[in-house]
N, CA, C and O atoms as a Tinker XYZ file with bonds, in Angstrom:
   320  protein
     1  N      0.837000   -1.189000    0.000000    73     2
     2  CA     0.000000    0.000000    0.000000    64     1     3
     3  C      0.881000    1.251000    0.000000    63     2     4     5
     4  O      2.097000    1.181000    0.178000    81     3
     5  N      0.255000    2.348000   -0.196000    73     3     6
     6  CA     0.947000    3.618000   -0.378000    64     5     7
     7  C      1.259000    4.291000    0.952000    63     6     8     9
     8  O      0.419000    4.339000    1.850000    81     7
     9  N      2.474000    4.810000    1.063000    73     7    10
    10  CA     2.870000    5.603000    2.219000    64     9    11
    11  C      3.124000    7.027000    1.734000    63    10    12    13
    12  O      3.907000    7.253000    0.811000    81    11
    13  N      2.458000    7.973000    2.364000    73    11    14
    14  CA     2.637000    9.381000    2.021000    64    13    15
    15  C      3.313000   10.072000    3.192000    63    14    16    17
    16  O      2.936000    9.880000    4.348000    81    15
    17  N      4.311000   10.872000    2.877000    73    15    18
    18  CA     5.063000   11.621000    3.884000    64    17    19
    19  C      4.963000   13.099000    3.554000    63    18    20    21
    20  O      5.216000   13.514000    2.422000    81    19
    21  N      4.593000   13.890000    4.554000    73    19    22
    22  CA     4.501000   15.336000    4.386000    64    21    23
    23  C      5.509000   15.968000    5.333000    63    22    24    25
    24  O      5.318000   15.970000    6.549000    81    23
    25  N      6.574000   16.500000    4.769000    73    23    26
    26  CA     7.609000   17.163000    5.567000    64    25    27
    27  C      7.335000   18.658000    5.533000    63    26    28    29
    28  O      7.218000   19.257000    4.464000    81    27
    29  N      7.234000   19.251000    6.715000    73    27    30
    30  CA     6.849000   20.660000    6.795000    64    29    31
    31  C      7.739000   21.416000    7.773000    63    30    32    33
    32  O      8.296000   20.836000    8.705000    81    31
    33  N      7.864000   22.719000    7.544000    73    31    34
    34  CA     8.690000   23.589000    8.372000    64    33    35
    35  C      7.918000   23.990000    9.630000    63    34    36    37
    36  O      6.883000   24.653000    9.552000    81    35
    37  N      8.437000   23.577000   10.790000    73    35    38
    38  CA     7.805000   23.915000   12.067000    64    37    39
    39  C      7.938000   25.408000   12.368000    63    38    40    41
    40  O      6.933000   26.051000   12.670000    81    39
    41  N      9.160000   25.991000   12.294000    73    39    42
    42  CA     9.286000   27.415000   12.614000    64    41    43
    43  C      8.463000   28.326000   11.698000    63    42    44    45
    44  O      8.086000   29.429000   12.092000    81    43
    45  N      8.186000   27.861000   10.475000    73    43    46
    46  CA     7.421000   28.666000    9.517000    64    45    47
    47  C      5.924000   28.596000    9.769000    63    46    48    49
    48  O      5.160000   29.357000    9.175000    81    47
    49  N      5.497000   27.693000   10.643000    73    47    50
    50  CA     4.074000   27.552000   10.924000    64    49    51
    51  C      3.311000   26.819000    9.842000    63    50    52    53
    52  O      2.149000   27.136000    9.589000    81    51
    53  N      3.933000   25.851000    9.198000    73    51    54
    54  CA     3.284000   25.135000    8.093000    64    53    55
    55  C      2.517000   23.889000    8.544000    63    54    56    57
    56  O      2.077000   23.099000    7.708000    81    55
    57  N      2.355000   23.708000    9.853000    73    55    58
    58  CA     1.613000   22.550000   10.351000    64    57    59
    59  C      0.183000   22.533000    9.819000    63    58    60    61
    60  O     -0.314000   21.476000    9.428000    81    59
    61  N     -0.482000   23.676000    9.797000    73    59    62
    62  CA    -1.864000   23.711000    9.293000    64    61    63
    63  C     -1.955000   23.239000    7.850000    63    62    64    65
    64  O     -2.876000   22.506000    7.490000    81    63
    65  N     -0.999000   23.658000    7.023000    73    63    66
    66  CA    -0.995000   23.199000    5.624000    64    65    67
    67  C     -0.785000   21.698000    5.560000    63    66    68    69
    68  O     -1.451000   21.005000    4.791000    81    67
    69  N      0.140000   21.196000    6.370000    73    67    70
    70  CA     0.417000   19.755000    6.384000    64    69    71
    71  C     -0.823000   18.980000    6.808000    63    70    72    73
    72  O     -1.127000   17.932000    6.237000    81    71
    73  N     -1.543000   19.488000    7.807000    73    71    74
    74  CA    -2.763000   18.836000    8.258000    64    73    75
    75  C     -3.848000   18.895000    7.182000    63    74    76    77
    76  O     -4.586000   17.929000    6.989000    81    75
    77  N     -3.944000   20.018000    6.488000    73    75    78
    78  CA    -4.931000   20.139000    5.404000    64    77    79
    79  C     -4.666000   19.114000    4.310000    63    78    80    81
    80  O     -5.588000   18.461000    3.822000    81    79
    81  N     -3.401000   18.978000    3.928000    73    79    82
    82  CA    -3.040000   18.033000    2.874000    64    81    83
    83  C     -3.282000   16.598000    3.341000    63    82    84    85
    84  O     -3.843000   15.794000    2.597000    81    83
    85  N     -2.866000   16.272000    4.560000    73    83    86
    86  CA    -3.058000   14.904000    5.044000    64    85    87
    87  C     -4.551000   14.571000    5.126000    63    86    88    89
    88  O     -4.957000   13.468000    4.759000    81    87
    89  N     -5.364000   15.507000    5.602000    73    87    90
    90  CA    -6.808000   15.285000    5.675000    64    89    91
    91  C     -7.423000   15.063000    4.309000    63    90    92    93
    92  O     -8.262000   14.179000    4.139000    81    91
    93  N     -7.008000   15.865000    3.325000    73    91    94
    94  CA    -7.543000   15.725000    1.968000    64    93    95
    95  C     -7.154000   14.382000    1.356000    63    94    96    97
    96  O     -7.962000   13.752000    0.673000    81    95
    97  N     -5.923000   13.945000    1.598000    73    95    98
    98  CA    -5.469000   12.653000    1.068000    64    97    99
    99  C     -6.247000   11.514000    1.714000    63    98   100   101
   100  O     -6.690000   10.594000    1.026000    81    99
   101  N     -6.414000   11.571000    3.033000    73    99   102
   102  CA    -7.158000   10.511000    3.718000    64   101   103
   103  C     -8.635000   10.514000    3.324000    63   102   104   105
   104  O     -9.249000    9.456000    3.189000    81   103
   105  N     -9.190000   11.687000    3.145000    73   103   106
   106  CA   -10.589000   11.774000    2.731000    64   105   107
   107  C    -10.791000   11.201000    1.330000    63   106   108   109
   108  O    -11.780000   10.516000    1.069000    81   107
   109  N     -9.854000   11.485000    0.435000    73   107   110
   110  CA    -9.964000   11.036000   -0.956000    64   109   111
   111  C     -9.711000    9.534000   -1.100000    63   110   112   113
   112  O    -10.433000    8.846000   -1.821000    81   111
   113  N     -8.680000    9.026000   -0.408000    73   111   114
   114  CA    -8.243000    7.650000   -0.652000    64   113   115
   115  C     -8.566000    6.677000    0.481000    63   114   116   117
   116  O     -8.518000    5.463000    0.280000    81   115
   117  N     -8.891000    7.185000    1.659000    73   115   118
   118  CA    -9.296000    6.341000    2.781000    64   117   119
   119  C     -8.369000    5.176000    3.047000    63   118   120   121
   120  O     -7.167000    5.350000    3.245000    81   119
   121  N     -8.948000    3.979000    3.048000    73   119   122
   122  CA    -8.190000    2.782000    3.394000    64   121   123
   123  C     -7.242000    2.308000    2.297000    63   122   124   125
   124  O     -6.523000    1.327000    2.487000    81   123
   125  N     -7.230000    2.986000    1.161000    73   123   126
   126  CA    -6.289000    2.631000    0.097000    64   125   127
   127  C     -4.877000    3.117000    0.434000    63   126   128   129
   128  O     -3.901000    2.697000   -0.187000    81   127
   129  N     -4.786000    4.004000    1.420000    73   127   130
   130  CA    -3.491000    4.552000    1.857000    64   129   131
   131  C     -3.077000    3.820000    3.122000    63   130   132   133
   132  O     -3.876000    3.674000    4.047000    81   131
   133  N     -1.845000    3.364000    3.166000    73   131   134
   134  CA    -1.336000    2.657000    4.331000    64   133   135
   135  C     -1.011000    3.630000    5.463000    63   134   136   137
   136  O     -1.278000    3.352000    6.632000    81   135
   137  N     -0.428000    4.780000    5.097000    73   135   138
   138  CA     0.022000    5.722000    6.113000    64   137   139
   139  C      0.180000    7.113000    5.524000    63   138   140   141
   140  O      0.612000    7.273000    4.382000    81   139
   141  N     -0.175000    8.116000    6.316000    73   139   142
   142  CA     0.167000    9.504000    6.010000    64   141   143
   143  C      0.943000    9.996000    7.216000    63   142   144   145
   144  O      0.400000   10.093000    8.317000    81   143
   145  N      2.212000   10.306000    7.007000    73   143   146
   146  CA     3.094000   10.717000    8.103000    64   145   147
   147  C      3.429000   12.196000    7.990000    63   146   148   149
   148  O      3.768000   12.686000    6.913000    81   147
   149  N      3.331000   12.901000    9.111000    73   147   150
   150  CA     3.784000   14.286000    9.187000    64   149   151
   151  C      5.184000   14.270000    9.759000    63   150   152   153
   152  O      5.417000   13.735000   10.843000    81   151
   153  N      6.123000   14.862000    9.021000    73   151   154
   154  CA     7.528000   14.857000    9.401000    64   153   155
   155  C      7.973000   16.296000    9.616000    63   154   156   157
   156  O      7.849000   17.135000    8.724000    81   155
   157  N      8.491000   16.572000   10.802000    73   155   158
   158  CA     8.913000   17.936000   11.112000    64   157   159
   159  C     10.209000   18.285000   10.398000    63   158   160   161
   160  O     11.080000   17.437000   10.207000    81   159
   161  N     10.319000   19.553000   10.008000    73   159   162
   162  CA    11.510000   20.044000    9.333000    64   161   163
   163  C     11.702000   21.514000    9.629000    63   162   164   165
   164  O     11.026000   22.082000   10.487000    81   163
   165  N     12.630000   22.126000    8.912000    73   163   166
   166  CA    12.885000   23.554000    9.069000    64   165   167
   167  C     13.361000   24.116000    7.738000    63   166   168   169
   168  O     13.245000   23.447000    6.711000    81   167
   169  N     13.882000   25.304000    7.740000    73   167   170
   170  CA    14.401000   25.960000    6.530000    64   169   171
   171  C     13.348000   26.125000    5.436000    63   170   172   173
   172  O     13.673000   26.106000    4.249000    81   171
   173  N     12.077000   26.287000    5.839000    73   171   174
   174  CA    11.026000   26.560000    4.862000    64   173   175
   175  C     10.532000   25.364000    4.082000    63   174   176   177
   176  O      9.809000   25.527000    3.099000    81   175
   177  N     10.904000   24.167000    4.497000    73   175   178
   178  CA    10.552000   22.963000    3.738000    64   177   179
   179  C      9.046000   22.691000    3.775000    63   178   180   181
   180  O      8.394000   22.851000    4.807000    81   179
   181  N      8.520000   22.281000    2.639000    73   179   182
   182  CA     7.181000   21.704000    2.534000    64   181   183
   183  C      7.220000   20.784000    1.325000    63   182   184   185
   184  O      7.079000   21.221000    0.184000    81   183
   185  N      7.416000   19.498000    1.601000    73   183   186
   186  CA     7.586000   18.508000    0.550000    64   185   187
   187  C      6.647000   17.340000    0.834000    63   186   188   189
   188  O      6.529000   16.885000    1.972000    81   187
   189  N      5.979000   16.862000   -0.219000    73   187   190
   190  CA     5.110000   15.702000   -0.099000    64   189   191
   191  C      5.720000   14.585000   -0.934000    63   190   192   193
   192  O      6.057000   14.771000   -2.103000    81   191
   193  N      5.855000   13.408000   -0.299000    73   191   194
   194  CA     6.401000   12.243000   -0.991000    64   193   195
   195  C      5.372000   11.114000   -0.946000    63   194   196   197
   196  O      4.692000   10.917000    0.061000    81   195
   197  N      5.274000   10.391000   -2.031000    73   195   198
   198  CA     4.440000    9.184000   -2.090000    64   197   199
   199  C      5.367000    8.027000   -2.419000    63   198   200   201
   200  O      6.017000    8.013000   -3.464000    81   199
   201  N      5.421000    7.066000   -1.522000    73   199   202
   202  CA     6.323000    5.921000   -1.671000    64   201   203
   203  C      7.753000    6.369000   -1.964000    63   202   204   205
   204  O      8.443000    5.757000   -2.779000    81   203
   205  N      8.197000    7.438000   -1.300000    73   203   206
   206  CA     9.571000    7.915000   -1.413000    64   205   207
   207  C      9.829000    8.870000   -2.563000    63   206   208   209
   208  O     10.899000    9.476000   -2.627000    81   207
   209  N      8.877000    9.021000   -3.470000    73   207   210
   210  CA     9.037000    9.916000   -4.618000    64   209   211
   211  C      8.418000   11.277000   -4.319000    63   210   212   213
   212  O      7.293000   11.355000   -3.826000    81   211
   213  N      9.146000   12.339000   -4.612000    73   211   214
   214  CA     8.622000   13.688000   -4.389000    64   213   215
   215  C      7.510000   13.971000   -5.394000    63   214   216   217
   216  O      7.722000   13.906000   -6.605000    81   215
   217  N      6.313000   14.289000   -4.873000    73   215   218
   218  CA     5.189000   14.637000   -5.742000    64   217   219
   219  C      4.845000   16.120000   -5.633000    63   218   220   221
   220  O      4.126000   16.660000   -6.473000    81   219
   221  N      5.366000   16.777000   -4.587000    73   219   222
   222  CA     5.164000   18.212000   -4.422000    64   221   223
   223  C      6.317000   18.781000   -3.614000    63   222   224   225
   224  O      6.723000   18.216000   -2.599000    81   223
   225  N      6.840000   19.917000   -4.084000    73   223   226
   226  CA     7.883000   20.655000   -3.370000    64   225   227
   227  C      7.549000   22.127000   -3.528000    63   226   228   229
   228  O      7.474000   22.634000   -4.647000    81   227
   229  N      7.346000   22.818000   -2.407000    73   227   230
   230  CA     6.904000   24.212000   -2.498000    64   229   231
   231  C      7.919000   25.115000   -3.175000    63   230   232   233
   232  O      7.571000   26.214000   -3.607000    81   231
   233  N      9.174000   24.674000   -3.277000    73   231   234
   234  CA    10.169000   25.488000   -3.981000    64   233   235
   235  C      9.981000   25.415000   -5.495000    63   234   236   237
   236  O     10.502000   26.252000   -6.234000    81   235
   237  N      9.221000   24.392000   -5.959000    73   235   238
   238  CA     9.023000   24.213000   -7.396000    64   237   239
   239  C      7.569000   24.361000   -7.843000    63   238   240   241
   240  O      7.295000   24.648000   -9.008000    81   239
   241  N      6.644000   24.162000   -6.907000    73   239   242
   242  CA     5.226000   24.121000   -7.255000    64   241   243
   243  C      4.425000   25.119000   -6.426000    63   242   244   245
   244  O      4.817000   25.473000   -5.314000    81   243
   245  N      3.305000   25.566000   -6.975000    73   243   246
   246  CA     2.375000   26.427000   -6.250000    64   245   247
   247  C      1.540000   25.552000   -5.311000    63   246   248   249
   248  O      1.066000   24.487000   -5.708000    81   247
   249  N      1.365000   26.000000   -4.074000    73   247   250
   250  CA     0.592000   25.235000   -3.093000    64   249   251
   251  C     -0.868000   25.157000   -3.526000    63   250   252   253
   252  O     -1.537000   26.178000   -3.684000    81   251
   253  N     -1.349000   23.935000   -3.713000    73   251   254
   254  CA    -2.734000   23.680000   -4.106000    64   253   255
   255  C     -3.079000   22.278000   -3.612000    63   254   256   257
   256  O     -2.584000   21.285000   -4.145000    81   255
   257  N     -3.926000   22.205000   -2.596000    73   255   258
   258  CA    -4.260000   20.913000   -1.994000    64   257   259
   259  C     -4.783000   19.938000   -3.038000    63   258   260   261
   260  O     -4.365000   18.780000   -3.060000    81   259
   261  N     -5.686000   20.380000   -3.899000    73   259   262
   262  CA    -6.256000   19.491000   -4.907000    64   261   263
   263  C     -5.192000   18.964000   -5.864000    63   262   264   265
   264  O     -5.230000   17.796000   -6.252000    81   263
   265  N     -4.249000   19.811000   -6.245000    73   263   266
   266  CA    -3.168000   19.380000   -7.141000    64   265   267
   267  C     -2.266000   18.360000   -6.446000    63   266   268   269
   268  O     -1.786000   17.420000   -7.080000    81   267
   269  N     -2.038000   18.540000   -5.160000    73   267   270
   270  CA    -1.210000   17.584000   -4.414000    64   269   271
   271  C     -1.916000   16.228000   -4.352000    63   270   272   273
   272  O     -1.284000   15.190000   -4.548000    81   271
   273  N     -3.218000   16.235000   -4.081000    73   271   274
   274  CA    -3.986000   14.983000   -4.046000    64   273   275
   275  C     -3.931000   14.301000   -5.412000    63   274   276   277
   276  O     -3.767000   13.083000   -5.487000    81   275
   277  N     -4.064000   15.064000   -6.478000    73   275   278
   278  CA    -3.964000   14.487000   -7.836000    64   277   279
   279  C     -2.578000   13.897000   -8.084000    63   278   280   281
   280  O     -2.450000   12.881000   -8.766000    81   279
   281  N     -1.537000   14.531000   -7.532000    73   279   282
   282  CA    -0.169000   14.032000   -7.723000    64   281   283
   283  C      0.065000   12.725000   -6.969000    63   282   284   285
   284  O      0.895000   11.910000   -7.373000    81   283
   285  N     -0.666000   12.528000   -5.877000    73   283   286
   286  CA    -0.542000   11.296000   -5.096000    64   285   287
   287  C     -1.290000   10.140000   -5.771000    63   286   288   289
   288  O     -0.881000    8.984000   -5.661000    81   287
   289  N     -2.374000   10.453000   -6.462000    73   287   290
   290  CA    -3.269000    9.440000   -7.040000    64   289   291
   291  C     -2.543000    8.313000   -7.800000    63   290   292   293
   292  O     -2.895000    7.152000   -7.593000    81   291
   293  N     -1.553000    8.586000   -8.666000    73   291   294
   294  CA    -0.917000    7.483000   -9.411000    64   293   295
   295  C     -0.223000    6.452000   -8.518000    63   294   296   297
   296  O      0.020000    5.326000   -8.950000    81   295
   297  N      0.091000    6.822000   -7.296000    73   295   298
   298  CA     0.778000    5.909000   -6.382000    64   297   299
   299  C     -0.187000    5.030000   -5.596000    63   298   300   301
   300  O      0.208000    4.000000   -5.049000    81   299
   301  N     -1.439000    5.434000   -5.542000    73   299   302
   302  CA    -2.435000    4.712000   -4.763000    64   301   303
   303  C     -2.826000    3.450000   -5.520000    63   302   304   305
   304  O     -3.265000    3.517000   -6.668000    81   303
   305  N     -2.667000    2.319000   -4.882000    73   303   306
   306  CA    -3.004000    1.052000   -5.496000    64   305   307
   307  C     -1.937000    0.513000   -6.431000    63   306   308   309
   308  O     -2.089000   -0.578000   -6.981000    81   307
   309  N     -0.856000    1.266000   -6.619000    73   307   310
   310  CA     0.232000    0.793000   -7.481000    64   309   311
   311  C      0.990000   -0.312000   -6.751000    63   310   312   313
   312  O      1.126000   -0.281000   -5.528000    81   311
   313  N      1.475000   -1.277000   -7.506000    73   311   314
   314  CA     2.262000   -2.361000   -6.903000    64   313   315
   315  C      3.728000   -2.112000   -7.155000    63   314   316   317
   316  O      4.124000   -1.562000   -8.183000    81   315
   317  N      4.515000   -2.525000   -6.203000    73   315   318
   318  CA     5.965000   -2.309000   -6.302000    64   317   319
   319  C      6.612000   -3.300000   -7.228000    63   318   320
   320  O      7.826000   -3.260000   -7.425000    81   319
């Protein structure tokens, strides 16, 4: 099953964004997702990984919860 990791900057106050993204992913995919992990970071980081692959990085992409959920979709139900 799919593991999603959301690494967010604690000093920047990005916890709310991380929670929004994790909630949207769980709402969309439910039991098809094995885990959504919130990982603390710093230096402005906000990166979403699905099965170890970066699907969103705020340094390269515009923050959009729906776009992040769409980026995770190809990993859901995929076999290794």
